[in-house]
N, C-alpha and C positions, 0 to 999 in steps of 0.2 A: 444867238448872241455872237456868232462867229462872222457875221456879215462884215463888220468893220475890219477885223484882221485879214479877212479874205481880200477885201478891196485894197488894203495896204500892201499885201503881198503881191497882188497883181501889179499895182503901181510900181513897187520895187523892181519887179521883173522888167517892166516897160522902161523905167528910167535907167535901168542897168545897161541899156543899149548905148546910152550916150557916152560913157567912158570908152566903150569899144569903138565908137565912131571917132572919138578923140584920139585914141591910140592908133587908129588906122592912118591918121595924119593926112586925110584927104581934104582938109578944110583951109589949107594955106594960112596957117598961123592962128586959126580960130578955135583950136582945140581947147583952150582954157575956158571958153564960153560953154562948151559942152559939159565940162567938168563942173562948172559953177551951177549950171542948170540941173544936172543930175544930183548933186549934193543938196541943193536947195529943195528940189522936189522930194527927195528922200527924207530930209530932215522935217519938212512940213508934214509929211505923211506919218512919221514916227510921233511927232508932237500931237497929231490927231488921234493917235491911239492912247496917249497918256492923258491929254487934257480934255479935248472935245472933238467929236467927229467932224465938226465944222472945219477944223484945220485940215482934216483928211480931204474933205470936199474942196477946200482951197488948193490943196496940192494937185488934185485932179484938174481944177481950173487952170492952175499955173502950167501944168503939162500941156493942156489944150492950147493955151496961148503960145507957149514955146514952140509947139509943133506948127501952129499956124504961121508963126514968124518965119519958118523955113520957106514958106511960099513966096515971101516978098523980100528975102535977103539972100546974100551969097551963101548962107548956111544950107540952102536948099539945092545947091548945084547937083547933088547926086540923089535927090529925093524925087520919087515919082510925083507927077502933078496931082494925083488923086489922094496922096497920103495926108497932106495937111487938113483937107476938108473932112476926110473920114475920121482922122484922129481927133479933131476938134469936136465933131459930132459925138463920137464915142465918149470922150472925156466929159462933155457937158451932160450927157445922159447919166454917166456914173456919178457925177457931182450932185445932180438933182436927186438921184435915187438915195444917195447917202444922206442928204439933207432931209428927204422924206422919212427915211428910217429913223433918223435922229428925232424928227418932229413927232413921230408916233410913239416914241419912247423905247425903241429897241436898244 
């Protein structure tokens, strides 16, 4: 029964990097976008713990999309080329696993 809180905690740790990136101010005025993404991902994950794990899966998907956007935008100036693809793959796997666990009634 701790699988959903575990995935929420891991997501919180991952999304916690975005405020650090924003405070490092390496984004030439795009720091606000990192804060918005971090807060949105975090809130969606918390809602997933209270209402339905599907929101938690959505938070993982949102994080994957956000990471993938770094590949095609100026946000990715300091991101290694492999990071967006790895992150999107990992996040999709986590979201599918959460939906599976919800589907089997955990």
